[in-house]
Structure formats: C-alpha cells, structure tokens
gemmi code that builds the backbone of each chain (N, CA, C; Angstrom):
import gemmi

chains = {
    "A": [
        ("ILE", (-2.076, 4.108, 14.808), (-0.929, 4.989, 14.597), (-1.183, 5.815, 13.341)),
        ("VAL", (-1.123, 7.125, 13.482), (-1.331, 8.024, 12.349), (0.038, 8.479, 11.844)),
        ("LEU", (0.193, 8.436, 10.532), (1.400, 8.947, 9.897), (1.053, 10.267, 9.211)),
        ("ALA", (1.730, 11.327, 9.609), (1.495, 12.647, 9.018), (2.678, 13.009, 8.136)),
        ("GLN", (2.413, 13.167, 6.850), (3.467, 13.535, 5.916), (3.477, 15.040, 5.675)),
        ("SER", (4.655, 15.576, 5.507), (4.779, 16.996, 5.184), (5.937, 17.217, 4.217)),
        ("PRO", (5.768, 18.223, 3.333), (4.536, 18.994, 3.142), (3.520, 18.191, 2.343)),
        ("ASP", (2.320, 18.718, 2.185), (1.334, 18.053, 1.342), (1.768, 18.107, -0.120)),
        ("THR", (2.304, 19.247, -0.512), (2.786, 19.449, -1.881), (4.147, 20.112, -1.826)),
        ("LEU", (5.054, 19.638, -2.668), (6.410, 20.178, -2.738), (6.697, 20.523, -4.200)),
        ("SER", (6.991, 21.788, -4.456), (7.255, 22.249, -5.819), (8.749, 22.511, -5.975)),
        ("LEU", (9.379, 21.720, -6.820), (10.827, 21.828, -7.029), (11.140, 21.671, -8.509)),
        ("SER", (12.380, 21.964, -8.857), (12.839, 21.826, -10.240), (13.777, 20.638, -10.371)),
        ("PRO", (13.860, 20.079, -11.579), (14.840, 18.990, -11.788), (16.229, 19.441, -11.368)),
        ("GLY", (16.940, 18.515, -10.753), (18.282, 18.832, -10.265), (18.317, 19.252, -8.814)),
        ("GLU", (17.186, 19.696, -8.293), (17.121, 20.112, -6.889), (17.012, 18.896, -5.964)),
        ("ARG", (17.178, 19.179, -4.676), (17.094, 18.145, -3.646), (15.707, 18.196, -3.017)),
        ("ALA", (15.104, 17.035, -2.827), (13.783, 16.953, -2.204), (13.892, 16.254, -0.860)),
        ("THR", (13.241, 16.842, 0.132), (13.210, 16.244, 1.462), (11.758, 16.103, 1.896)),
        ("LEU", (11.328, 14.865, 2.085), (9.948, 14.565, 2.454), (9.944, 13.984, 3.869)),
        ("SER", (8.969, 14.431, 4.659), (8.923, 14.029, 6.062), (7.724, 13.141, 6.356)),
        ("CYS", (7.897, 12.232, 7.301), (6.830, 11.345, 7.766), (6.952, 11.262, 9.287)),
        ("ARG", (5.920, 11.738, 9.969), (5.952, 11.734, 11.436), (4.837, 10.846, 11.971)),
        ("ALA", (5.188, 9.911, 12.843), (4.209, 8.991, 13.431), (3.665, 9.549, 14.732)),
        ("SER", (2.402, 9.219, 15.013), (1.751, 9.716, 16.226), (2.280, 9.016, 17.484)),
        ("GLN", (2.953, 7.914, 17.304), (3.652, 7.244, 18.391), (4.840, 6.502, 17.800)),
        ("SER", (5.707, 6.006, 18.643), (6.942, 5.409, 18.152), (6.675, 4.234, 17.224)),
        ("VAL", (7.427, 4.213, 16.143), (7.324, 3.176, 15.127), (8.691, 2.529, 14.973)),
        ("SER", (8.718, 1.205, 14.873), (9.980, 0.520, 14.649), (10.503, 0.834, 13.254)),
        ("SER", (11.788, 1.158, 13.165), (12.400, 1.440, 11.864), (12.285, 0.242, 10.928)),
        ("THR", (12.266, -0.954, 11.495), (12.155, -2.169, 10.682), (10.914, -2.143, 9.810)),
        ("TYR", (9.882, -1.501, 10.313), (8.575, -1.558, 9.655), (8.147, -0.229, 9.036)),
        ("LEU", (9.115, 0.546, 8.559), (8.793, 1.807, 7.912), (9.239, 1.744, 6.454)),
        ("ALA", (8.305, 1.998, 5.541), (8.589, 1.918, 4.105), (8.092, 3.171, 3.393)),
        ("TRP", (8.648, 3.396, 2.216), (8.254, 4.515, 1.356), (7.896, 3.974, -0.035)),
        ("TYR", (6.877, 4.584, -0.648), (6.412, 4.201, -1.977), (6.280, 5.434, -2.853)),
        ("GLN", (6.425, 5.213, -4.146), (6.185, 6.241, -5.157), (4.986, 5.787, -5.982)),
        ("GLN", (4.087, 6.714, -6.262), (2.958, 6.387, -7.127), (2.764, 7.474, -8.174)),
        ("LYS", (2.782, 7.058, -9.416), (2.508, 7.965, -10.528), (1.065, 7.782, -10.975)),
        ("PRO", (0.485, 8.797, -11.618), (-0.923, 8.715, -12.017), (-1.222, 7.462, -12.832)),
        ("GLY", (-2.253, 6.753, -12.446), (-2.682, 5.566, -13.166), (-1.808, 4.345, -12.951)),
        ("GLN", (-0.854, 4.448, -12.018), (0.057, 3.332, -11.777), (-0.069, 2.791, -10.357)),
        ("THR", (0.447, 1.594, -10.189), (0.510, 0.939, -8.895), (1.621, 1.553, -8.053)),
        ("PRO", (1.444, 1.611, -6.730), (2.559, 2.076, -5.894), (3.802, 1.213, -6.099)),
        ("ARG", (4.937, 1.880, -6.047), (6.232, 1.229, -6.253), (7.054, 1.372, -4.982)),
        ("LEU", (7.529, 0.260, -4.450), (8.337, 0.293, -3.238), (9.683, 0.956, -3.519)),
        ("LEU", (10.051, 1.927, -2.689), (11.343, 2.600, -2.811), (12.295, 2.169, -1.693)),
        ("ILE", (11.807, 2.281, -0.475), (12.624, 2.114, 0.717), (11.884, 1.211, 1.704)),
        ("TYR", (12.609, 0.308, 2.339), (12.040, -0.481, 3.429), (13.016, -0.470, 4.600)),
        ("GLY", (12.503, -0.843, 5.765), (13.372, -0.803, 6.938), (13.932, 0.594, 7.183)),
        ("ALA", (13.181, 1.594, 6.799), (13.510, 3.024, 6.956), (14.635, 3.516, 6.060)),
        ("SER", (15.607, 2.639, 5.721), (16.783, 3.152, 5.005), (17.332, 2.209, 3.935)),
        ("SER", (16.703, 1.063, 3.727), (17.197, 0.125, 2.719), (16.478, 0.345, 1.396)),
        ("ARG", (17.255, 0.536, 0.341), (16.646, 0.715, -0.972), (16.149, -0.614, -1.529)),
        ("ALA", (14.984, -0.575, -2.141), (14.458, -1.762, -2.794), (15.256, -2.046, -4.068)),
        ("THR", (15.108, -3.246, -4.580), (15.824, -3.659, -5.777), (15.520, -2.731, -6.943)),
        ("GLY", (16.575, -2.261, -7.596), (16.400, -1.450, -8.794), (16.142, 0.021, -8.548)),
        ("ILE", (16.118, 0.452, -7.298), (15.868, 1.864, -6.984), (17.181, 2.637, -7.056)),
        ("PRO", (17.198, 3.744, -7.808), (18.453, 4.519, -7.958), (18.955, 5.046, -6.620)),
        ("ASP", (20.262, 5.231, -6.534), (20.835, 5.643, -5.255), (20.605, 7.114, -4.934)),
        ("ARG", (19.931, 7.840, -5.806), (19.565, 9.217, -5.447), (18.430, 9.225, -4.418)),
        ("PHE", (17.778, 8.071, -4.244), (16.740, 7.931, -3.221), (17.380, 7.383, -1.944)),
        ("SER", (17.123, 8.049, -0.816), (17.620, 7.542, 0.447), (16.599, 7.794, 1.545)),
        ("GLY", (16.598, 6.906, 2.528), (15.698, 7.048, 3.659), (16.483, 7.092, 4.948)),
        ("SER", (15.932, 7.810, 5.916), (16.594, 7.919, 7.206), (15.548, 8.142, 8.290)),
        ("GLY", (16.029, 8.111, 9.537), (15.170, 8.428, 10.663), (14.901, 7.249, 11.562)),
        ("SER", (14.257, 7.560, 12.671), (13.833, 6.553, 13.629), (12.563, 7.048, 14.286)),
        ("GLY", (11.782, 6.112, 14.847), (10.493, 6.498, 15.390), (10.577, 7.660, 16.349)),
        ("PRO", (9.711, 8.682, 16.185), (8.615, 8.775, 15.238), (8.876, 9.552, 13.951)),
        ("ASP", (10.119, 10.027, 13.716), (10.384, 10.894, 12.573), (11.242, 10.221, 11.512)),
        ("PHE", (10.732, 10.192, 10.279), (11.426, 9.579, 9.161), (11.470, 10.537, 7.973)),
        ("THR", (12.497, 10.363, 7.133), (12.703, 11.264, 6.005), (13.053, 10.465, 4.756)),
        ("LEU", (12.460, 10.874, 3.634), (12.856, 10.388, 2.319), (13.539, 11.545, 1.610)),
        ("THR", (14.740, 11.297, 1.118), (15.495, 12.325, 0.409), (15.763, 11.866, -1.014)),
        ("ILE", (15.512, 12.757, -1.946), (15.885, 12.532, -3.346), (16.956, 13.557, -3.644)),
        ("SER", (18.180, 13.093, -3.890), (19.331, 14.003, -3.891), (19.310, 14.984, -5.063)),
        ("ARG", (19.036, 14.487, -6.260), (18.939, 15.336, -7.442), (17.750, 14.861, -8.251)),
        ("LEU", (16.731, 15.683, -8.312), (15.485, 15.273, -8.944), (15.645, 15.089, -10.454)),
        ("GLU", (15.123, 13.962, -10.909), (15.002, 13.696, -12.340), (13.543, 13.924, -12.747)),
        ("PRO", (13.281, 14.190, -14.008), (11.887, 14.442, -14.431), (10.929, 13.321, -14.049)),
        ("GLU", (11.413, 12.086, -14.028), (10.529, 10.950, -13.723), (10.235, 10.802, -12.226)),
        ("ASP", (10.840, 11.638, -11.382), (10.624, 11.535, -9.934), (9.391, 12.299, -9.475)),
        ("PHE", (8.789, 13.074, -10.350), (7.636, 13.873, -9.927), (6.412, 12.958, -9.853)),
        ("ALA", (5.900, 12.802, -8.652), (4.890, 11.790, -8.351), (4.372, 12.047, -6.940)),
        ("VAL", (3.530, 11.129, -6.444), (3.079, 11.179, -5.058), (3.859, 10.125, -4.271)),
        ("TYR", (4.292, 10.504, -3.075), (5.071, 9.620, -2.226), (4.313, 9.341, -0.930)),
        ("TYR", (4.299, 8.063, -0.546), (3.616, 7.641, 0.683), (4.594, 6.936, 1.607)),
        ("CYS", (4.492, 7.216, 2.897), (5.157, 6.383, 3.883), (4.137, 5.381, 4.428)),
        ("GLN", (4.646, 4.299, 4.969), (3.784, 3.215, 5.479), (4.465, 2.564, 6.675)),
        ("GLN", (3.676, 2.232, 7.690), (4.234, 1.546, 8.844), (3.400, 0.314, 9.156)),
        ("PHE", (4.026, -0.611, 9.897), (3.319, -1.776, 10.407), (3.527, -1.869, 11.904)),
        ("SER", (2.459, -2.200, 12.608), (2.544, -2.548, 14.023), (1.451, -3.575, 14.288)),
        ("ASN", (1.587, -4.324, 15.387), (0.597, -5.369, 15.678), (-0.809, -4.798, 15.768)),
        ("SER", (-0.928, -3.616, 16.293), (-2.200, -2.903, 16.310), (-1.904, -1.446, 16.019)),
        ("PRO", (-2.402, -0.874, 14.977), (-3.572, -1.270, 14.184), (-3.274, -1.988, 12.886)),
        ("GLY", (-2.092, -2.558, 12.730), (-1.748, -3.178, 11.461), (-0.959, -2.187, 10.619)),
        ("TYR", (-1.351, -2.041, 9.362), (-0.634, -1.167, 8.441), (-1.360, 0.175, 8.315)),
        ("THR", (-0.600, 1.241, 8.323), (-1.165, 2.546, 8.002), (-0.246, 3.265, 7.024)),
        ("PHE", (-0.870, 4.110, 6.207), (-0.153, 4.924, 5.237), (-0.287, 6.388, 5.636)),
        ("GLY", (0.726, 7.166, 5.297), (0.575, 8.606, 5.383), (-0.365, 9.089, 4.284)),
        ("GLN", (-0.745, 10.345, 4.365), (-1.712, 10.891, 3.400), (-1.083, 11.193, 2.046)),
        ("GLY", (0.246, 11.146, 1.986), (0.944, 11.374, 0.735), (1.506, 12.785, 0.599)),
        ("THR", (2.630, 12.885, -0.060), (3.218, 14.173, -0.462), (3.287, 14.185, -1.987)),
        ("ARG", (2.691, 15.222, -2.567), (2.750, 15.366, -4.025), (3.977, 16.185, -4.382)),
        ("LEU", (4.865, 15.600, -5.140), (6.066, 16.279, -5.597), (5.814, 16.742, -7.025)),
        ("GLU", (5.715, 18.058, -7.195), (5.387, 18.599, -8.509), (6.518, 19.448, -9.053)),
        ("MET", (6.547, 19.527, -10.365), (7.605, 20.270, -11.033), (7.282, 21.767, -11.004)),
        ("LYS", (8.269, 22.547, -10.595), (8.074, 23.992, -10.542), (8.181, 24.559, -11.953)),
    ],
    "B": [
        ("GLN", (9.422, -13.948, -11.237), (8.802, -12.699, -10.791), (7.364, -12.995, -10.369)),
        ("VAL", (7.050, -12.614, -9.142), (5.692, -12.821, -8.639), (4.731, -11.855, -9.324)),
        ("GLN", (3.599, -12.370, -9.729), (2.559, -11.534, -10.333), (1.230, -11.783, -9.624)),
        ("LEU", (0.466, -10.724, -9.458), (-0.843, -10.817, -8.841), (-1.857, -10.179, -9.778)),
        ("GLN", (-3.031, -10.767, -9.846), (-4.081, -10.275, -10.730), (-5.426, -10.306, -10.018)),
        ("GLU", (-6.029, -9.132, -9.880), (-7.354, -9.047, -9.268), (-8.439, -9.348, -10.297)),
        ("SER", (-9.535, -9.917, -9.838), (-10.679, -10.134, -10.712), (-11.957, -10.028, -9.892)),
        ("GLY", (-13.023, -9.625, -10.562), (-14.308, -9.495, -9.894), (-15.133, -8.396, -10.519)),
        ("PRO", (-16.384, -8.255, -10.091), (-17.282, -7.243, -10.665), (-16.774, -5.832, -10.423)),
        ("GLY", (-16.971, -4.981, -11.419), (-16.568, -3.592, -11.298), (-17.679, -2.703, -10.757)),
        ("LEU", (-18.872, -3.253, -10.623), (-20.016, -2.476, -10.149), (-20.786, -3.298, -9.123)),
        ("VAL", (-21.025, -2.699, -7.971), (-21.762, -3.367, -6.897), (-22.852, -2.411, -6.415)),
        ("LYS", (-24.017, -2.953, -6.147), (-25.122, -2.117, -5.676), (-24.958, -1.793, -4.188)),
        ("PRO", (-25.418, -0.606, -3.795), (-25.391, -0.262, -2.361), (-26.097, -1.322, -1.527)),
        ("SER", (-25.526, -1.612, -0.370), (-25.952, -2.644, 0.575), (-25.573, -4.047, 0.130)),
        ("GLY", (-25.005, -4.159, -1.056), (-24.585, -5.464, -1.553), (-23.216, -5.873, -1.018)),
        ("THR", (-22.693, -6.962, -1.592), (-21.398, -7.508, -1.192), (-20.386, -7.399, -2.324)),
        ("LEU", (-19.254, -6.821, -1.996), (-18.132, -6.706, -2.934), (-17.294, -7.970, -2.802)),
        ("SER", (-17.053, -8.644, -3.918), (-16.252, -9.872, -3.899), (-15.161, -9.790, -4.957)),
        ("LEU", (-13.931, -9.952, -4.528), (-12.788, -9.913, -5.424), (-11.885, -11.100, -5.139)),
        ("THR", (-11.194, -11.546, -6.185), (-10.228, -12.635, -6.066), (-8.895, -12.176, -6.615)),
        ("CYS", (-7.831, -12.590, -5.979), (-6.476, -12.305, -6.433), (-5.785, -13.616, -6.764)),
        ("THR", (-5.314, -13.738, -7.996), (-4.607, -14.933, -8.434), (-3.110, -14.663, -8.432)),
        ("VAL", (-2.370, -15.534, -7.774), (-0.924, -15.376, -7.621), (-0.203, -16.315, -8.588)),
        ("SER", (0.768, -15.789, -9.288), (1.593, -16.614, -10.172), (3.054, -16.232, -10.005)),
        ("GLY", (3.936, -17.147, -10.392), (5.365, -16.874, -10.312), (5.951, -17.060, -8.923)),
        ("GLY", (5.142, -17.521, -8.011), (5.595, -17.743, -6.642), (4.541, -18.525, -5.895)),
        ("SER", (4.903, -19.093, -4.767), (3.975, -19.921, -4.013), (3.178, -19.103, -3.013)),
        ("ILE", (1.865, -19.340, -2.992), (1.018, -18.660, -2.009), (1.280, -19.225, -0.618)),
        ("SER", (1.988, -20.330, -0.550), (2.336, -20.939, 0.733), (3.703, -20.502, 1.239)),
        ("SER", (4.291, -19.507, 0.605), (5.572, -18.983, 1.074), (5.373, -18.203, 2.369)),
        ("SER", (6.465, -17.818, 2.995), (6.407, -17.139, 4.300), (6.099, -15.652, 4.142)),
        ("ASN", (4.963, -15.386, 3.558), (4.538, -14.001, 3.326), (3.048, -13.876, 3.630)),
        ("TRP", (2.658, -12.678, 3.963), (1.250, -12.368, 4.116), (0.722, -11.832, 2.795)),
        ("TRP", (-0.561, -11.985, 2.581), (-1.232, -11.561, 1.356), (-2.324, -10.570, 1.742)),
        ("SER", (-2.248, -9.380, 1.147), (-3.069, -8.275, 1.631), (-3.995, -7.717, 0.562)),
        ("TRP", (-4.987, -6.977, 1.038), (-5.828, -6.133, 0.204), (-5.658, -4.679, 0.670)),
        ("VAL", (-5.468, -3.809, -0.305), (-5.321, -2.373, -0.067), (-6.253, -1.662, -1.044)),
        ("ARG", (-6.874, -0.585, -0.610), (-7.746, 0.143, -1.533), (-7.375, 1.618, -1.590)),
        ("GLN", (-7.846, 2.269, -2.657), (-7.528, 3.678, -2.881), (-8.725, 4.353, -3.535)),
        ("PRO", (-9.496, 5.111, -2.781), (-10.591, 5.871, -3.397), (-10.044, 6.783, -4.476)),
        ("PRO", (-10.812, 7.047, -5.525), (-10.314, 7.880, -6.626), (-9.765, 9.207, -6.134)),
        ("GLY", (-8.541, 9.492, -6.497), (-7.908, 10.758, -6.142), (-7.460, 10.873, -4.695)),
        ("LYS", (-7.533, 9.771, -3.933), (-7.174, 9.822, -2.516), (-6.027, 8.860, -2.193)),
        ("GLY", (-5.757, 8.704, -0.910), (-4.618, 7.908, -0.473), (-4.933, 6.432, -0.317)),
        ("LEU", (-3.936, 5.713, 0.180), (-3.990, 4.255, 0.297), (-4.520, 3.841, 1.670)),
        ("GLU", (-5.335, 2.788, 1.677), (-5.906, 2.282, 2.928), (-5.807, 0.763, 2.945)),
        ("TRP", (-5.169, 0.233, 3.977), (-5.053, -1.215, 4.129), (-6.384, -1.779, 4.624)),
        ("ILE", (-6.779, -2.905, 4.051), (-8.048, -3.535, 4.417), (-7.830, -4.737, 5.331)),
        ("GLY", (-6.913, -5.615, 4.946), (-6.679, -6.809, 5.728), (-5.672, -7.707, 5.047)),
        ("GLU", (-5.307, -8.799, 5.719), (-4.306, -9.714, 5.197), (-4.589, -11.134, 5.664)),
        ("ILE", (-3.991, -12.089, 4.921), (-4.144, -13.496, 5.267), (-2.821, -14.209, 5.055)),
        ("TYR", (-2.556, -15.195, 5.899), (-1.396, -16.060, 5.744), (-1.902, -17.375, 5.157)),
        ("HIS", (-1.004, -18.152, 4.564), (-1.453, -19.383, 3.908), (-2.106, -20.360, 4.880)),
        ("SER", (-1.802, -20.196, 6.157), (-2.415, -21.057, 7.169), (-3.882, -20.711, 7.409)),
        ("GLY", (-4.265, -19.537, 6.921), (-5.629, -19.068, 7.139), (-5.740, -17.989, 8.198)),
        ("SER", (-4.659, -17.685, 8.886), (-4.670, -16.601, 9.873), (-4.928, -15.277, 9.179)),
        ("THR", (-5.748, -14.449, 9.812), (-6.112, -13.164, 9.207), (-5.934, -12.027, 10.195)),
        ("ASN", (-5.730, -10.839, 9.626), (-5.750, -9.586, 10.375), (-6.548, -8.590, 9.558)),
        ("TYR", (-7.387, -7.810, 10.206), (-8.236, -6.852, 9.502), (-8.089, -5.458, 10.087)),
        ("ARG", (-8.342, -4.466, 9.232), (-8.442, -3.089, 9.686), (-9.620, -3.011, 10.656)),
        ("SER", (-9.391, -2.389, 11.785), (-10.411, -2.406, 12.837), (-11.732, -1.774, 12.387)),
        ("SER", (-11.656, -0.708, 11.601), (-12.880, -0.008, 11.176), (-13.694, -0.814, 10.169)),
        ("LEU", (-13.091, -1.853, 9.568), (-13.788, -2.652, 8.566), (-14.071, -4.079, 9.051)),
        ("ARG", (-13.587, -4.397, 10.244), (-13.593, -5.794, 10.704), (-14.970, -6.441, 10.652)),
        ("SER", (-16.005, -5.680, 10.952), (-17.345, -6.268, 10.992), (-17.882, -6.597, 9.601)),
        ("ARG", (-17.231, -6.062, 8.556), (-17.754, -6.249, 7.193), (-16.837, -7.041, 6.285)),
        ("VAL", (-15.626, -7.345, 6.732), (-14.608, -7.929, 5.849), (-14.344, -9.392, 6.174)),
        ("THR", (-14.173, -10.174, 5.110), (-13.671, -11.544, 5.233), (-12.651, -11.777, 4.131)),
        ("ILE", (-11.478, -12.252, 4.513), (-10.449, -12.629, 3.546), (-10.205, -14.115, 3.705)),
        ("SER", (-10.164, -14.817, 2.593), (-9.965, -16.264, 2.608), (-8.898, -16.642, 1.585)),
        ("VAL", (-8.385, -17.865, 1.706), (-7.334, -18.331, 0.797), (-7.713, -19.703, 0.251)),
        ("ASP", (-7.393, -19.914, -1.020), (-7.563, -21.223, -1.664), (-6.205, -21.610, -2.234)),
        ("LYS", (-5.445, -22.383, -1.454), (-4.080, -22.716, -1.865), (-4.061, -23.554, -3.132)),
        ("SER", (-5.078, -24.382, -3.328), (-5.099, -25.249, -4.516), (-5.187, -24.439, -5.805)),
        ("LYS", (-5.784, -23.248, -5.724), (-5.920, -22.383, -6.904), (-4.926, -21.237, -6.876)),
        ("SER", (-4.104, -21.168, -5.830), (-3.158, -20.072, -5.660), (-3.900, -18.721, -5.690)),
        ("GLN", (-4.985, -18.673, -4.937), (-5.811, -17.470, -4.908), (-6.145, -17.081, -3.455)),
        ("PHE", (-6.354, -15.794, -3.258), (-6.971, -15.340, -2.027), (-8.058, -14.332, -2.390)),
        ("SER", (-9.033, -14.213, -1.508), (-10.242, -13.474, -1.874), (-10.645, -12.484, -0.788)),
        ("LEU", (-11.406, -11.486, -1.231), (-11.923, -10.437, -0.344), (-13.435, -10.389, -0.479)),
        ("LYS", (-14.109, -10.357, 0.642), (-15.549, -10.081, 0.656), (-15.795, -8.914, 1.602)),
        ("LEU", (-16.515, -7.928, 1.112), (-16.862, -6.742, 1.893), (-18.368, -6.565, 1.797)),
        ("THR", (-19.047, -6.676, 2.920), (-20.500, -6.639, 2.918), (-21.040, -5.233, 3.185)),
        ("SER", (-22.328, -5.064, 2.944), (-23.041, -3.816, 3.243), (-22.316, -2.602, 2.698)),
        ("VAL", (-21.959, -2.655, 1.429), (-21.146, -1.584, 0.844), (-21.982, -0.319, 0.623)),
        ("THR", (-21.277, 0.809, 0.665), (-21.854, 2.120, 0.354), (-20.946, 2.810, -0.650)),
        ("ALA", (-21.354, 4.005, -1.062), (-20.541, 4.767, -2.030), (-19.136, 5.014, -1.495)),
        ("ALA", (-18.985, 5.052, -0.181), (-17.667, 5.280, 0.423), (-16.706, 4.118, 0.168)),
        ("ASP", (-17.229, 2.991, -0.272), (-16.372, 1.840, -0.578), (-15.914, 1.838, -2.037)),
        ("THR", (-16.329, 2.821, -2.807), (-15.862, 2.952, -4.182), (-14.371, 3.259, -4.174)),
        ("ALA", (-13.592, 2.428, -4.859), (-12.137, 2.575, -4.817), (-11.490, 1.646, -5.835)),
        ("ILE", (-10.223, 1.885, -6.060), (-9.384, 0.893, -6.731), (-8.934, -0.078, -5.645)),
        ("TYR", (-9.148, -1.356, -5.876), (-8.758, -2.383, -4.924), (-7.527, -3.111, -5.462)),
        ("TYR", (-6.486, -3.129, -4.644), (-5.239, -3.801, -4.985), (-5.058, -5.023, -4.090)),
        ("CYS", (-4.543, -6.097, -4.676), (-4.010, -7.166, -3.836), (-2.491, -7.034, -3.861)),
        ("ALA", (-1.863, -7.491, -2.797), (-0.429, -7.299, -2.673), (0.186, -8.397, -1.822)),
        ("ARG", (1.451, -8.678, -2.101), (2.200, -9.599, -1.251), (3.015, -8.783, -0.263)),
        ("VAL", (2.956, -9.191, 0.979), (3.708, -8.527, 2.037), (4.953, -9.337, 2.339)),
        ("ARG", (6.125, -8.679, 2.322), (7.363, -9.365, 2.681), (7.312, -9.704, 4.165)),
        ("GLY", (7.485, -11.006, 4.449), (7.197, -11.500, 5.790), (7.803, -10.725, 6.936)),
        ("GLN", (9.121, -10.667, 7.017), (9.740, -10.115, 8.218), (9.778, -8.597, 8.225)),
        ("TRP", (9.659, -7.977, 7.054), (9.768, -6.531, 6.970), (8.413, -5.837, 6.905)),
        ("ARG", (7.373, -6.592, 6.554), (6.007, -6.085, 6.509), (5.856, -4.861, 5.615)),
        ("PHE", (6.409, -4.946, 4.397), (6.121, -3.928, 3.390), (5.450, -4.621, 2.206)),
        ("PHE", (4.807, -3.834, 1.363), (4.065, -4.363, 0.223), (5.029, -4.476, -0.948)),
        ("GLU", (5.433, -5.712, -1.220), (6.527, -5.961, -2.152), (6.048, -6.051, -3.591)),
        ("TYR", (4.978, -6.784, -3.823), (4.405, -6.947, -5.158), (2.936, -6.557, -5.095)),
        ("TRP", (2.489, -5.875, -6.150), (1.120, -5.389, -6.217), (0.443, -5.896, -7.483)),
        ("GLY", (-0.846, -6.139, -7.392), (-1.632, -6.339, -8.593), (-1.832, -5.002, -9.278)),
        ("GLN", (-2.395, -5.029, -10.465), (-2.590, -3.795, -11.219), (-3.730, -2.960, -10.658)),
        ("GLY", (-4.564, -3.574, -9.822), (-5.691, -2.866, -9.239), (-6.937, -2.985, -10.094)),
        ("THR", (-8.085, -2.984, -9.429), (-9.354, -3.028, -10.133), (-10.304, -2.018, -9.503)),
        ("LEU", (-10.935, -1.214, -10.325), (-11.869, -0.201, -9.824), (-13.215, -0.849, -9.545)),
        ("VAL", (-13.674, -0.686, -8.321), (-15.004, -1.145, -7.948), (-15.848, 0.073, -7.599)),
        ("THR", (-16.935, 0.230, -8.281), (-17.853, 1.350, -8.062), (-19.110, 0.835, -7.375)),
        ("VAL", (-19.498, 1.510, -6.327), (-20.745, 1.166, -5.631), (-21.803, 2.167, -6.069)),
        ("SER", (-22.762, 1.665, -6.809), (-23.806, 2.538, -7.354), (-25.004, 1.697, -7.765)),
        ("SER", (-26.171, 2.304, -7.676), (-27.373, 1.602, -8.108), (-27.630, 1.813, -9.592)),
    ],
}
model = gemmi.Model(1)
for chain_id, residues in chains.items():
    chain = gemmi.Chain(chain_id)
    for i, (resn, *xyz) in enumerate(residues, 1):
        res = gemmi.Residue()
        res.name, res.seqid = resn, gemmi.SeqId(i, " ")
        for name, pos in zip(("N", "CA", "C"), xyz):
            atom = gemmi.Atom()
            atom.name, atom.element = name, gemmi.Element(name[0])
            atom.pos, atom.b_iso = gemmi.Position(*pos), 0.0
            res.add_atom(atom)
        chain.add_residue(res)
    model.add_chain(chain)
structure = gemmi.Structure()
structure.add_model(model)
structure.setup_entities()
C-alpha cells in the first residue's frame, strides 16, 4: 500500500490554517492510520492515531479526519513550533507498515 | 515512561552485517506490544524494517526479508536487528520503536543511531 502525501511542501504563515492530505493506493482501515511530526535532528512525534484521536499532550489545534483511502491532518492556527515535516503511516497485514513521503510545512 | 536506546557500530563495511540492539526500560518487553525497527536515510523519509513480539513472532518488510533478522532477549529487555550484505543504500538513521498493540502506531521511539556503510 502506497501512501501519497500532498502537497510535498506547504508554505504558510503563523496563524494560518494548514491542511495536509494523505491518500492510500487502496483502502486503509481508519484504525490503523497515524500522523507524525518530525523536526530537524529529532525523533518523529506521534500526533494522531486511529485517523482522528489525538495522542497524549498534543494541542487541540491538531486534528485528523478521513476514511480509507483519503485522510487529512489539519492544524487550525499555526504556531511557530509547528513548522516541520509531517508523515502519515498505515498498517495492514500485508505489506505491514508504510509511511507517506512526507509534507514539509515551511514558514512563508 | 518507556525509554528505548539503540546501540551498535556506526560504521559497517559494504557486504558486511549491520547489527544493532535496542534496550527497553520503564516498561516490560513482554507487554502486549510489538517492537519495531524503522530507518531513515539522511534527508529522506521513514521506512519500516520489521517487528517482533515477545513470543518471538516476527514480521519483515518484504523487500528486506532475505537480509533481515530481528530477535528478542527478554532476560535483558532487549531486541536486536541484523541486516546482512549491506550497501551504501543501507546508510541511515536506525530507530527502534514500540508499537501500540491494537492500534499499530509507533508510540515510543529511541533517539536513533546513524549507521554509515562505507569502506
């Protein structure tokens, strides 16, 4: 299963709304769809699991939605610390886990 | 708080074997979770390598299956990765991670260790 994220790069300003897309090449269970944030030199950080459940400690400006094959991560009002690379990830019995190629969210 | 720590050589010769160990603390390696290896080539995206359950059951990425072995040592609270016949394409940051059992997401990550394949 291939996960295609769009756009590759998103240029926005603090305070704006960010919408990131993740499209699977075949249907994916919402139970097994997660989103991560990764900043340079850091480990990926879990944001969303089960397509729409926020992980512990994640601000409520982050939200996830969608169902197979289309999923969305929304950041309602961007803070300076939100500029990073975002990955979606899915699990299925075959081929196991796959990640999208990532969306780079950069400050305009 | 669960913590994971990777250890192993940072430099491996081409055609050699990459060997890494992940030590788990703050939680039981025998809990109802899978334990995974994920890698990230410099400047690129994330790639899952494989996973192991405390029972010893394993799942591997199909493209790496012929070269990968993941094992667990419950007495040391460790799990390990061996990747044979390495090439420059295997140069990456290697992360170990705990997978939340029923949701299958990567809940806790090690800090990662850079392994370079070079002569």
